[in-house]
A tleap script that builds the chain and sets N, CA, C and O, in Angstrom:
source leaprc.protein.ff14SB
mol = sequence {
  NASP GLY THR ILE ALA ALA TRP THR PHE ASN
  THR PHE ASP VAL PRO PRO HIE HIE TYR GLU
  MET CYS PHE GLY ILE VAL GLU ASN SER GLN
  ILE ILE GLY SER VAL LEU TRP GLU ALA TYR
  ARG GLY HIE ASP ILE GLU ILE SER TYR PHE
  GLY PRO LYS THR MET THR LEU GLY ILE ALA
  ARG ALA CYS ALA ARG MET ALA MET ASP PHE
  PHE HIE VAL SER ARG VAL THR ALA ARG THR
  SER ARG SER ASN LYS MET MET THR ARG GLY
  ILE LYS LYS ILE GLY PHE GLU TYR GLU GLY
  ILE CYS HIE ASN GLY TYR GLY ASP GLU ASP
  ALA VAL MET TYR GLY LEU TYR GLY HIE LYS
  LEU ALA ARG LEU ALA GLY LYS THR VAL CHIE
}
set mol.1.N position { 28.679 3.173 18.356 }
set mol.1.CA position { 27.606 2.206 18.243 }
set mol.1.C position { 28.013 0.987 17.411 }
set mol.1.O position { 27.879 -0.149 17.866 }
set mol.2.N position { 28.505 1.220 16.208 }
set mol.2.CA position { 28.817 0.124 15.293 }
set mol.2.C position { 29.889 -0.810 15.814 }
set mol.2.O position { 29.775 -2.027 15.668 }
set mol.3.N position { 30.925 -0.262 16.418 }
set mol.3.CA position { 32.021 -1.088 16.942 }
set mol.3.C position { 31.535 -1.962 18.092 }
set mol.3.O position { 31.849 -3.150 18.155 }
set mol.4.N position { 30.772 -1.370 18.994 }
set mol.4.CA position { 30.256 -2.124 20.145 }
set mol.4.C position { 29.245 -3.177 19.672 }
set mol.4.O position { 29.256 -4.307 20.159 }
set mol.5.N position { 28.385 -2.813 18.738 }
set mol.5.CA position { 27.410 -3.776 18.222 }
set mol.5.C position { 28.129 -4.948 17.559 }
set mol.5.O position { 27.762 -6.101 17.783 }
set mol.6.N position { 29.143 -4.669 16.750 }
set mol.6.CA position { 29.898 -5.748 16.098 }
set mol.6.C position { 30.554 -6.645 17.138 }
set mol.6.O position { 30.535 -7.868 16.998 }
set mol.7.N position { 31.137 -6.049 18.187 }
set mol.7.CA position { 31.724 -6.829 19.279 }
set mol.7.C position { 30.662 -7.733 19.909 }
set mol.7.O position { 30.908 -8.912 20.160 }
set mol.8.N position { 29.493 -7.171 20.158 }
set mol.8.CA position { 28.403 -7.934 20.778 }
set mol.8.C position { 27.969 -9.090 19.891 }
set mol.8.O position { 27.864 -10.225 20.356 }
set mol.9.N position { 27.715 -8.810 18.616 }
set mol.9.CA position { 27.263 -9.845 17.695 }
set mol.9.C position { 28.292 -10.979 17.592 }
set mol.9.O position { 27.928 -12.155 17.577 }
set mol.10.N position { 29.576 -10.616 17.523 }
set mol.10.CA position { 30.631 -11.626 17.392 }
set mol.10.C position { 30.877 -12.381 18.693 }
set mol.10.O position { 30.995 -13.606 18.690 }
set mol.11.N position { 30.954 -11.659 19.797 }
set mol.11.CA position { 31.286 -12.279 21.082 }
set mol.11.C position { 30.195 -13.213 21.573 }
set mol.11.O position { 30.484 -14.274 22.126 }
set mol.12.N position { 28.942 -12.823 21.374 }
set mol.12.CA position { 27.828 -13.598 21.913 }
set mol.12.C position { 27.062 -14.367 20.844 }
set mol.12.O position { 25.967 -14.871 21.092 }
set mol.13.N position { 27.650 -14.453 19.648 }
set mol.13.CA position { 27.065 -15.226 18.544 }
set mol.13.C position { 25.604 -14.835 18.302 }
set mol.13.O position { 24.719 -15.683 18.183 }
set mol.14.N position { 25.387 -13.518 18.233 }
set mol.14.CA position { 24.057 -12.958 17.980 }
set mol.14.C position { 24.007 -12.519 16.523 }
set mol.14.O position { 24.911 -11.822 16.061 }
set mol.15.N position { 22.978 -12.908 15.796 }
set mol.15.CA position { 22.890 -12.447 14.404 }
set mol.15.C position { 22.784 -10.913 14.361 }
set mol.15.O position { 22.028 -10.323 15.133 }
set mol.16.N position { 23.527 -10.281 13.476 }
set mol.16.CA position { 23.405 -8.825 13.355 }
set mol.16.C position { 21.957 -8.428 13.054 }
set mol.16.O position { 21.282 -9.063 12.244 }
set mol.17.N position { 21.501 -7.380 13.713 }
set mol.17.CA position { 20.124 -6.926 13.539 }
set mol.17.C position { 20.030 -5.432 13.853 }
set mol.17.O position { 20.993 -4.823 14.320 }
set mol.18.N position { 18.878 -4.863 13.594 }
set mol.18.CA position { 18.653 -3.434 13.823 }
set mol.18.C position { 18.621 -3.139 15.326 }
set mol.18.O position { 18.086 -3.918 16.114 }
set mol.19.N position { 19.190 -2.025 15.696 }
set mol.19.CA position { 19.128 -1.535 17.069 }
set mol.19.C position { 19.052 -0.016 17.008 }
set mol.19.O position { 19.453 0.600 16.021 }
set mol.20.N position { 18.533 0.576 18.072 }
set mol.20.CA position { 18.401 2.032 18.126 }
set mol.20.C position { 19.717 2.675 18.558 }
set mol.20.O position { 20.145 3.682 17.992 }
set mol.21.N position { 20.354 2.079 19.570 }
set mol.21.CA position { 21.604 2.594 20.112 }
set mol.21.C position { 22.305 1.453 20.832 }
set mol.21.O position { 21.661 0.527 21.326 }
set mol.22.N position { 23.616 1.526 20.888 }
set mol.22.CA position { 24.406 0.509 21.570 }
set mol.22.C position { 25.534 1.200 22.310 }
set mol.22.O position { 26.149 2.123 21.776 }
set mol.23.N position { 25.815 0.773 23.525 }
set mol.23.CA position { 26.996 1.289 24.211 }
set mol.23.C position { 27.674 0.169 24.972 }
set mol.23.O position { 27.054 -0.838 25.316 }
set mol.24.N position { 28.963 0.364 25.231 }
set mol.24.CA position { 29.764 -0.672 25.853 }
set mol.24.C position { 29.989 -0.442 27.325 }
set mol.24.O position { 29.960 0.690 27.807 }
set mol.25.N position { 30.214 -1.528 28.031 }
set mol.25.CA position { 30.634 -1.520 29.430 }
set mol.25.C position { 32.129 -1.831 29.389 }
set mol.25.O position { 32.540 -2.892 28.919 }
set mol.26.N position { 32.933 -0.895 29.886 }
set mol.26.CA position { 34.388 -1.008 29.768 }
set mol.26.C position { 35.018 -1.084 31.155 }
set mol.26.O position { 34.648 -0.342 32.064 }
set mol.27.N position { 35.970 -1.990 31.295 }
set mol.27.CA position { 36.725 -2.125 32.541 }
set mol.27.C position { 38.184 -2.342 32.173 }
set mol.27.O position { 38.499 -3.225 31.375 }
set mol.28.N position { 39.078 -1.542 32.750 }
set mol.28.CA position { 40.512 -1.645 32.451 }
set mol.28.C position { 40.776 -1.610 30.941 }
set mol.28.O position { 41.555 -2.406 30.417 }
set mol.29.N position { 40.116 -0.680 30.259 }
set mol.29.CA position { 40.270 -0.473 28.811 }
set mol.29.C position { 39.806 -1.658 27.964 }
set mol.29.O position { 40.136 -1.729 26.780 }
set mol.30.N position { 39.050 -2.584 28.545 }
set mol.30.CA position { 38.534 -3.736 27.815 }
set mol.30.C position { 37.009 -3.698 27.829 }
set mol.30.O position { 36.397 -3.379 28.849 }
set mol.31.N position { 36.405 -4.023 26.699 }
set mol.31.CA position { 34.944 -4.154 26.657 }
set mol.31.C position { 34.575 -5.457 27.366 }
set mol.31.O position { 35.061 -6.530 27.010 }
set mol.32.N position { 33.712 -5.345 28.372 }
set mol.32.CA position { 33.293 -6.541 29.113 }
set mol.32.C position { 31.791 -6.801 28.972 }
set mol.32.O position { 31.292 -7.848 29.385 }
set mol.33.N position { 31.091 -5.849 28.391 }
set mol.33.CA position { 29.649 -5.996 28.224 }
set mol.33.C position { 29.106 -4.928 27.314 }
set mol.33.O position { 29.828 -4.023 26.895 }
set mol.34.N position { 27.820 -5.037 27.006 }
set mol.34.CA position { 27.191 -4.029 26.163 }
set mol.34.C position { 25.693 -3.979 26.416 }
set mol.34.O position { 25.090 -4.917 26.937 }
set mol.35.N position { 25.121 -2.857 26.028 }
set mol.35.CA position { 23.676 -2.655 26.102 }
set mol.35.C position { 23.200 -2.284 24.706 }
set mol.35.O position { 23.711 -1.343 24.098 }
set mol.36.N position { 22.231 -3.016 24.207 }
set mol.36.CA position { 21.582 -2.666 22.947 }
set mol.36.C position { 20.171 -2.208 23.251 }
set mol.36.O position { 19.405 -2.915 23.905 }
set mol.37.N position { 19.833 -1.021 22.772 }
set mol.37.CA position { 18.465 -0.509 22.858 }
set mol.37.C position { 17.808 -0.862 21.537 }
set mol.37.O position { 18.314 -0.505 20.473 }
set mol.38.N position { 16.670 -1.569 21.603 }
set mol.38.CA position { 16.032 -2.090 20.397 }
set mol.38.C position { 14.526 -1.844 20.434 }
set mol.38.O position { 13.958 -1.584 21.495 }
set mol.39.N position { 13.898 -1.928 19.291 }
set mol.39.CA position { 12.436 -1.942 19.153 }
set mol.39.C position { 11.765 -0.765 19.862 }
set mol.39.O position { 10.817 -0.948 20.626 }
set mol.40.N position { 12.259 0.430 19.604 }
set mol.40.CA position { 11.648 1.641 20.166 }
set mol.40.C position { 10.242 1.812 19.592 }
set mol.40.O position { 10.053 1.790 18.376 }
set mol.41.N position { 9.258 1.983 20.478 }
set mol.41.CA position { 7.864 2.108 20.057 }
set mol.41.C position { 7.198 3.332 20.685 }
set mol.41.O position { 6.020 3.271 21.035 }
set mol.42.N position { 7.910 4.418 20.832 }
set mol.42.CA position { 7.325 5.639 21.375 }
set mol.42.C position { 7.386 5.717 22.884 }
set mol.42.O position { 8.139 6.524 23.430 }
set mol.43.N position { 6.607 4.894 23.570 }
set mol.43.CA position { 6.608 4.900 25.034 }
set mol.43.C position { 7.327 3.700 25.624 }
set mol.43.O position { 7.485 3.607 26.842 }
set mol.44.N position { 7.765 2.777 24.772 }
set mol.44.CA position { 8.404 1.536 25.212 }
set mol.44.C position { 9.644 1.295 24.370 }
set mol.44.O position { 9.675 1.613 23.181 }
set mol.45.N position { 10.665 0.729 24.998 }
set mol.45.CA position { 11.863 0.311 24.287 }
set mol.45.C position { 12.360 -0.978 24.913 }
set mol.45.O position { 12.216 -1.184 26.118 }
set mol.46.N position { 12.943 -1.842 24.102 }
set mol.46.CA position { 13.510 -3.086 24.619 }
set mol.46.C position { 14.991 -2.888 24.897 }
set mol.46.O position { 15.702 -2.212 24.154 }
set mol.47.N position { 15.431 -3.494 25.984 }
set mol.47.CA position { 16.840 -3.459 26.348 }
set mol.47.C position { 17.397 -4.871 26.286 }
set mol.47.O position { 16.761 -5.820 26.745 }
set mol.48.N position { 18.586 -5.003 25.718 }
set mol.48.CA position { 19.306 -6.277 25.721 }
set mol.48.C position { 20.659 -6.011 26.352 }
set mol.48.O position { 21.397 -5.127 25.916 }
set mol.49.N position { 20.977 -6.776 27.376 }
set mol.49.CA position { 22.246 -6.613 28.087 }
set mol.49.C position { 23.104 -7.841 27.834 }
set mol.49.O position { 22.640 -8.974 27.965 }
set mol.50.N position { 24.350 -7.608 27.474 }
set mol.50.CA position { 25.296 -8.686 27.198 }
set mol.50.C position { 26.522 -8.492 28.080 }
set mol.50.O position { 27.094 -7.403 28.128 }
set mol.51.N position { 26.918 -9.534 28.766 }
set mol.51.CA position { 28.091 -9.455 29.629 }
set mol.51.C position { 27.871 -10.266 30.889 }
set mol.51.O position { 27.518 -9.709 31.929 }
set mol.52.N position { 28.071 -11.561 30.815 }
set mol.52.CA position { 27.833 -12.412 31.975 }
set mol.52.C position { 28.577 -11.921 33.216 }
set mol.52.O position { 29.775 -11.642 33.171 }
set mol.53.N position { 27.841 -11.822 34.321 }
set mol.53.CA position { 28.376 -11.451 35.633 }
set mol.53.C position { 28.967 -10.048 35.673 }
set mol.53.O position { 29.856 -9.775 36.479 }
set mol.54.N position { 28.481 -9.150 34.806 }
set mol.54.CA position { 28.995 -7.779 34.804 }
set mol.54.C position { 27.947 -6.757 35.214 }
set mol.54.O position { 28.292 -5.606 35.481 }
set mol.55.N position { 26.677 -7.143 35.272 }
set mol.55.CA position { 25.609 -6.204 35.612 }
set mol.55.C position { 25.748 -5.766 37.074 }
set mol.55.O position { 25.926 -6.588 37.973 }
set mol.56.N position { 25.661 -4.446 37.287 }
set mol.56.CA position { 25.675 -3.890 38.631 }
set mol.56.C position { 24.451 -2.998 38.798 }
set mol.56.O position { 23.791 -2.652 37.819 }
set mol.57.N position { 24.154 -2.632 40.029 }
set mol.57.CA position { 23.049 -1.716 40.274 }
set mol.57.C position { 23.323 -0.369 39.607 }
set mol.57.O position { 22.403 0.266 39.092 }
set mol.58.N position { 24.572 0.065 39.614 }
set mol.58.CA position { 24.934 1.325 38.955 }
set mol.58.C position { 24.656 1.299 37.463 }
set mol.58.O position { 24.172 2.285 36.907 }
set mol.59.N position { 24.956 0.187 36.808 }
set mol.59.CA position { 24.679 0.063 35.378 }
set mol.59.C position { 23.173 0.048 35.154 }
set mol.59.O position { 22.682 0.683 34.221 }
set mol.60.N position { 22.434 -0.668 35.995 }
set mol.60.CA position { 20.971 -0.705 35.866 }
set mol.60.C position { 20.388 0.692 36.033 }
set mol.60.O position { 19.485 1.076 35.289 }
set mol.61.N position { 20.889 1.455 36.994 }
set mol.61.CA position { 20.406 2.830 37.201 }
set mol.61.C position { 20.716 3.715 35.995 }
set mol.61.O position { 19.876 4.507 35.566 }
set mol.62.N position { 21.920 3.579 35.453 }
set mol.62.CA position { 22.305 4.373 34.280 }
set mol.62.C position { 21.420 4.033 33.083 }
set mol.62.O position { 21.038 4.922 32.321 }
set mol.63.N position { 21.095 2.758 32.915 }
set mol.63.CA position { 20.213 2.351 31.815 }
set mol.63.C position { 18.812 2.928 32.005 }
set mol.63.O position { 18.194 3.385 31.043 }
set mol.64.N position { 18.309 2.911 33.236 }
set mol.64.CA position { 16.979 3.470 33.503 }
set mol.64.C position { 16.962 4.975 33.220 }
set mol.64.O position { 16.004 5.488 32.642 }
set mol.65.N position { 18.017 5.680 33.627 }
set mol.65.CA position { 18.105 7.120 33.335 }
set mol.65.C position { 18.160 7.378 31.838 }
set mol.65.O position { 17.519 8.303 31.339 }
set mol.66.N position { 18.930 6.554 31.115 }
set mol.66.CA position { 19.020 6.727 29.672 }
set mol.66.C position { 17.666 6.484 29.016 }
set mol.66.O position { 17.270 7.220 28.111 }
set mol.67.N position { 16.965 5.467 29.464 }
set mol.67.CA position { 15.639 5.171 28.900 }
set mol.67.C position { 14.717 6.376 29.053 }
set mol.67.O position { 13.995 6.736 28.123 }
set mol.68.N position { 14.746 6.991 30.222 }
set mol.68.CA position { 13.837 8.117 30.480 }
set mol.68.C position { 14.331 9.418 29.857 }
set mol.68.O position { 13.542 10.159 29.270 }
set mol.69.N position { 15.633 9.707 29.978 }
set mol.69.CA position { 16.159 11.002 29.538 }
set mol.69.C position { 16.437 11.080 28.041 }
set mol.69.O position { 16.220 12.123 27.423 }
set mol.70.N position { 16.913 9.991 27.458 }
set mol.70.CA position { 17.262 10.018 26.035 }
set mol.70.C position { 16.099 9.579 25.150 }
set mol.70.O position { 15.780 10.230 24.155 }
set mol.71.N position { 15.472 8.466 25.528 }
set mol.71.CA position { 14.382 7.935 24.705 }
set mol.71.C position { 13.012 8.442 25.143 }
set mol.71.O position { 12.040 8.324 24.397 }
set mol.72.N position { 12.927 9.007 26.350 }
set mol.72.CA position { 11.672 9.569 26.882 }
set mol.72.C position { 10.553 8.538 26.939 }
set mol.72.O position { 9.406 8.828 26.600 }
set mol.73.N position { 10.902 7.325 27.374 }
set mol.73.CA position { 9.908 6.269 27.483 }
set mol.73.C position { 9.374 6.173 28.912 }
set mol.73.O position { 9.979 6.676 29.859 }
set mol.74.N position { 8.248 5.524 29.035 }
set mol.74.CA position { 7.676 5.262 30.350 }
set mol.74.C position { 7.755 3.779 30.691 }
set mol.74.O position { 7.284 3.347 31.743 }
set mol.75.N position { 8.358 2.999 29.783 }
set mol.75.CA position { 8.435 1.552 29.977 }
set mol.75.C position { 9.680 0.997 29.276 }
set mol.75.O position { 10.050 1.437 28.187 }
set mol.76.N position { 10.316 0.015 29.934 }
set mol.76.CA position { 11.424 -0.727 29.345 }
set mol.76.C position { 11.044 -2.199 29.381 }
set mol.76.O position { 10.624 -2.714 30.417 }
set mol.77.N position { 11.191 -2.866 28.258 }
set mol.77.CA position { 10.902 -4.288 28.143 }
set mol.77.C position { 12.228 -5.046 28.047 }
set mol.77.O position { 13.146 -4.621 27.346 }
set mol.78.N position { 12.314 -6.156 28.749 }
set mol.78.CA position { 13.514 -6.995 28.700 }
set mol.78.C position { 13.096 -8.439 28.522 }
set mol.78.O position { 12.026 -8.855 28.966 }
set mol.79.N position { 13.948 -9.182 27.875 }
set mol.79.CA position { 13.727 -10.623 27.735 }
set mol.79.C position { 15.050 -11.321 27.963 }
set mol.79.O position { 16.118 -10.777 27.686 }
set mol.80.N position { 14.958 -12.522 28.467 }
set mol.80.CA position { 16.149 -13.331 28.658 }
set mol.80.C position { 15.757 -14.787 28.429 }
set mol.80.O position { 14.577 -15.133 28.473 }
set mol.81.N position { 16.728 -15.615 28.192 }
set mol.81.CA position { 16.414 -17.023 27.980 }
set mol.81.C position { 15.945 -17.645 29.293 }
set mol.81.O position { 16.405 -17.277 30.374 }
set mol.82.N position { 15.045 -18.567 29.176 }
set mol.82.CA position { 14.486 -19.226 30.361 }
set mol.82.C position { 15.586 -19.880 31.192 }
set mol.82.O position { 15.461 -19.970 32.413 }
set mol.83.N position { 16.650 -20.332 30.555 }
set mol.83.CA position { 17.724 -21.024 31.273 }
set mol.83.C position { 18.684 -20.063 31.993 }
set mol.83.O position { 19.521 -20.510 32.777 }
set mol.84.N position { 18.578 -18.773 31.742 }
set mol.84.CA position { 19.485 -17.797 32.368 }
set mol.84.C position { 18.973 -17.438 33.766 }
set mol.84.O position { 18.399 -16.369 33.975 }
set mol.85.N position { 19.189 -18.342 34.706 }
set mol.85.CA position { 18.651 -18.188 36.064 }
set mol.85.C position { 19.227 -16.967 36.782 }
set mol.85.O position { 18.518 -16.321 37.553 }
set mol.86.N position { 20.491 -16.642 36.545 }
set mol.86.CA position { 21.088 -15.479 37.198 }
set mol.86.C position { 20.343 -14.200 36.793 }
set mol.86.O position { 20.046 -13.359 37.641 }
set mol.87.N position { 20.048 -14.058 35.520 }
set mol.87.CA position { 19.347 -12.859 35.057 }
set mol.87.C position { 17.879 -12.879 35.479 }
set mol.87.O position { 17.333 -11.839 35.848 }
set mol.88.N position { 17.237 -14.036 35.431 }
set mol.88.CA position { 15.829 -14.069 35.815 }
set mol.88.C position { 15.642 -13.738 37.291 }
set mol.88.O position { 14.598 -13.204 37.666 }
set mol.89.N position { 16.623 -14.039 38.136 }
set mol.89.CA position { 16.545 -13.637 39.547 }
set mol.89.C position { 16.895 -12.165 39.703 }
set mol.89.O position { 16.187 -11.423 40.384 }
set mol.90.N position { 17.980 -11.744 39.076 }
set mol.90.CA position { 18.474 -10.383 39.249 }
set mol.90.C position { 17.552 -9.316 38.693 }
set mol.90.O position { 17.427 -8.240 39.278 }
set mol.91.N position { 16.912 -9.594 37.586 }
set mol.91.CA position { 16.079 -8.591 36.939 }
set mol.91.C position { 14.875 -8.229 37.810 }
set mol.91.O position { 14.416 -7.086 37.800 }
set mol.92.N position { 14.371 -9.204 38.558 }
set mol.92.CA position { 13.243 -8.935 39.457 }
set mol.92.C position { 13.682 -8.097 40.653 }
set mol.92.O position { 12.899 -7.301 41.170 }
set mol.93.N position { 14.916 -8.267 41.093 }
set mol.93.CA position { 15.436 -7.508 42.235 }
set mol.93.C position { 15.509 -6.006 41.955 }
set mol.93.O position { 15.411 -5.200 42.880 }
set mol.94.N position { 15.682 -5.625 40.687 }
set mol.94.CA position { 15.777 -4.193 40.375 }
set mol.94.C position { 14.431 -3.611 39.953 }
set mol.94.O position { 14.357 -2.444 39.568 }
set mol.95.N position { 13.361 -4.414 40.021 }
set mol.95.CA position { 12.025 -3.872 39.811 }
set mol.95.C position { 11.264 -4.363 38.603 }
set mol.95.O position { 10.077 -4.061 38.471 }
set mol.96.N position { 11.901 -5.110 37.711 }
set mol.96.CA position { 11.181 -5.632 36.552 }
set mol.96.C position { 10.133 -6.634 37.009 }
set mol.96.O position { 10.349 -7.370 37.972 }
set mol.97.N position { 9.005 -6.663 36.324 }
set mol.97.CA position { 7.935 -7.594 36.636 }
set mol.97.C position { 7.810 -8.634 35.522 }
set mol.97.O position { 7.875 -8.317 34.335 }
set mol.98.N position { 7.630 -9.876 35.945 }
set mol.98.CA position { 7.430 -10.975 35.007 }
set mol.98.C position { 6.153 -10.733 34.213 }
set mol.98.O position { 5.117 -10.396 34.787 }
set mol.99.N position { 6.222 -10.905 32.888 }
set mol.99.CA position { 5.047 -10.685 32.049 }
set mol.99.C position { 4.660 -11.881 31.206 }
set mol.99.O position { 3.545 -11.927 30.686 }
set mol.100.N position { 5.544 -12.844 31.057 }
set mol.100.CA position { 5.150 -14.014 30.300 }
set mol.100.C position { 6.295 -14.656 29.547 }
set mol.100.O position { 7.458 -14.269 29.665 }
set mol.101.N position { 5.914 -15.657 28.766 }
set mol.101.CA position { 6.866 -16.439 27.983 }
set mol.101.C position { 6.668 -16.132 26.505 }
set mol.101.O position { 5.538 -16.068 26.020 }
set mol.102.N position { 7.762 -15.945 25.804 }
set mol.102.CA position { 7.757 -15.826 24.345 }
set mol.102.C position { 8.322 -17.156 23.836 }
set mol.102.O position { 9.537 -17.344 23.767 }
set mol.103.N position { 7.420 -18.070 23.483 }
set mol.103.CA position { 7.850 -19.404 23.076 }
set mol.103.C position { 8.767 -19.334 21.857 }
set mol.103.O position { 8.500 -18.617 20.892 }
set mol.104.N position { 9.844 -20.093 21.929 }
set mol.104.CA position { 10.871 -20.146 20.884 }
set mol.104.C position { 11.463 -18.762 20.599 }
set mol.104.O position { 11.885 -18.485 19.476 }
set mol.105.N position { 11.494 -17.904 21.608 }
set mol.105.CA position { 12.045 -16.552 21.449 }
set mol.105.C position { 13.527 -16.531 21.150 }
set mol.105.O position { 14.048 -15.550 20.620 }
set mol.106.N position { 14.209 -17.616 21.491 }
set mol.106.CA position { 15.634 -17.763 21.176 }
set mol.106.C position { 15.839 -19.067 20.418 }
set mol.106.O position { 16.575 -19.949 20.862 }
set mol.107.N position { 15.190 -19.177 19.288 }
set mol.107.CA position { 15.298 -20.404 18.498 }
set mol.107.C position { 14.522 -21.520 19.158 }
set mol.107.O position { 13.296 -21.461 19.251 }
set mol.108.N position { 15.232 -22.542 19.618 }
set mol.108.CA position { 14.579 -23.664 20.281 }
set mol.108.C position { 14.299 -23.395 21.753 }
set mol.108.O position { 13.631 -24.189 22.415 }
set mol.109.N position { 14.810 -22.271 22.270 }
set mol.109.CA position { 14.649 -21.960 23.694 }
set mol.109.C position { 13.641 -20.820 23.876 }
set mol.109.O position { 13.595 -19.877 23.087 }
set mol.110.N position { 12.846 -20.934 24.928 }
set mol.110.CA position { 11.864 -19.899 25.236 }
set mol.110.C position { 12.542 -18.682 25.856 }
set mol.110.O position { 13.576 -18.794 26.513 }
set mol.111.N position { 11.937 -17.522 25.633 }
set mol.111.CA position { 12.373 -16.283 26.266 }
set mol.111.C position { 11.382 -15.916 27.358 }
set mol.111.O position { 10.179 -16.126 27.207 }
set mol.112.N position { 11.884 -15.371 28.451 }
set mol.112.CA position { 11.050 -14.888 29.539 }
set mol.112.C position { 10.992 -13.363 29.397 }
set mol.112.O position { 12.023 -12.708 29.246 }
set mol.113.N position { 9.777 -12.807 29.448 }
set mol.113.CA position { 9.562 -11.379 29.221 }
set mol.113.C position { 9.321 -10.668 30.552 }
set mol.113.O position { 8.627 -11.173 31.434 }
set mol.114.N position { 9.927 -9.457 30.670 }
set mol.114.CA position { 9.790 -8.630 31.864 }
set mol.114.C position { 9.525 -7.194 31.449 }
set mol.114.O position { 9.919 -6.771 30.362 }
set mol.115.N position { 8.856 -6.445 32.319 }
set mol.115.CA position { 8.622 -5.028 32.075 }
set mol.115.C position { 8.970 -4.206 33.306 }
set mol.115.O position { 8.761 -4.641 34.438 }
set mol.116.N position { 9.503 -3.014 33.072 }
set mol.116.CA position { 9.799 -2.039 34.126 }
set mol.116.C position { 9.160 -0.738 33.687 }
set mol.116.O position { 9.472 -0.235 32.607 }
set mol.117.N position { 8.278 -0.184 34.493 }
set mol.117.CA position { 7.512 0.969 34.047 }
set mol.117.C position { 7.029 1.801 35.240 }
set mol.117.O position { 7.112 1.383 36.395 }
set mol.118.N position { 6.528 2.978 34.917 }
set mol.118.CA position { 5.928 3.848 35.917 }
set mol.118.C position { 6.871 4.207 37.037 }
set mol.118.O position { 8.036 4.532 36.805 }
set mol.119.N position { 6.358 4.147 38.271 }
set mol.119.CA position { 7.138 4.539 39.448 }
set mol.119.C position { 8.400 3.696 39.623 }
set mol.119.O position { 9.423 4.199 40.089 }
set mol.120.N position { 8.332 2.422 39.252 }
set mol.120.CA position { 9.513 1.563 39.425 }
set mol.120.C position { 10.642 1.975 38.489 }
set mol.120.O position { 11.807 1.970 38.888 }
set mol.121.N position { 10.316 2.330 37.258 }
set mol.121.CA position { 11.330 2.820 36.326 }
set mol.121.C position { 11.904 4.136 36.838 }
set mol.121.O position { 13.121 4.314 36.861 }
set mol.122.N position { 11.046 5.045 37.244 }
set mol.122.CA position { 11.492 6.346 37.743 }
set mol.122.C position { 12.369 6.192 38.985 }
set mol.122.O position { 13.397 6.858 39.107 }
set mol.123.N position { 11.969 5.323 39.896 }
set mol.123.CA position { 12.755 5.096 41.117 }
set mol.123.C position { 14.152 4.572 40.781 }
set mol.123.O position { 15.144 5.055 41.326 }
set mol.124.N position { 14.230 3.596 39.896 }
set mol.124.CA position { 15.541 3.058 39.506 }
set mol.124.C position { 16.385 4.138 38.845 }
set mol.124.O position { 17.601 4.176 39.030 }
set mol.125.N position { 15.748 5.014 38.077 }
set mol.125.CA position { 16.466 6.103 37.393 }
set mol.125.C position { 16.843 7.237 38.339 }
set mol.125.O position { 17.587 8.141 37.960 }
set mol.126.N position { 16.330 7.192 39.576 }
set mol.126.CA position { 16.613 8.262 40.521 }
set mol.126.C position { 15.781 9.507 40.295 }
set mol.126.O position { 16.184 10.609 40.669 }
set mol.127.N position { 14.617 9.333 39.681 }
set mol.127.CA position { 13.733 10.460 39.357 }
set mol.127.C position { 12.634 10.579 40.411 }
set mol.127.O position { 12.206 9.585 40.997 }
set mol.128.N position { 12.192 11.801 40.637 }
set mol.128.CA position { 11.065 12.054 41.516 }
set mol.128.C position { 9.787 11.986 40.698 }
set mol.128.O position { 9.667 12.639 39.662 }
set mol.129.N position { 8.829 11.190 41.171 }
set mol.129.CA position { 7.561 11.047 40.469 }
set mol.129.C position { 6.481 11.668 41.330 }
set mol.129.O position { 6.386 11.385 42.524 }
set mol.130.N position { 5.678 12.505 40.727 }
set mol.130.CA position { 4.596 13.184 41.461 }
set mol.130.C position { 3.274 12.520 41.201 }
set mol.130.O position { 2.251 12.952 41.732 }
savepdb mol mol.pdb
quit
């Protein structure tokens, strides 16, 4: 956790902060991305993904499974900068729903908020919902 978090904070110029868990995305023995699980609130947890152009459906599925199996949540919250058009398009394709704007969520830039929950979270995780 600590090594990957330090890599993330340094590589993406993110101020060090509290997180619940962090893991790396590795390709050819190199860290190319990371996932920080943050702000766990019982039934909800926030996910932060770092690694431009590295997100795949397989990684999204693994994150959804981890959210349900490890943290036992029914909802995942994500935010991205308003200017990150690649992520704002891609996140909706995997089932996240637009929920609003967090003004100045990234300093002078607004953050766009998304939620993935219920059947959509379970489907992405490959779980059967009754």
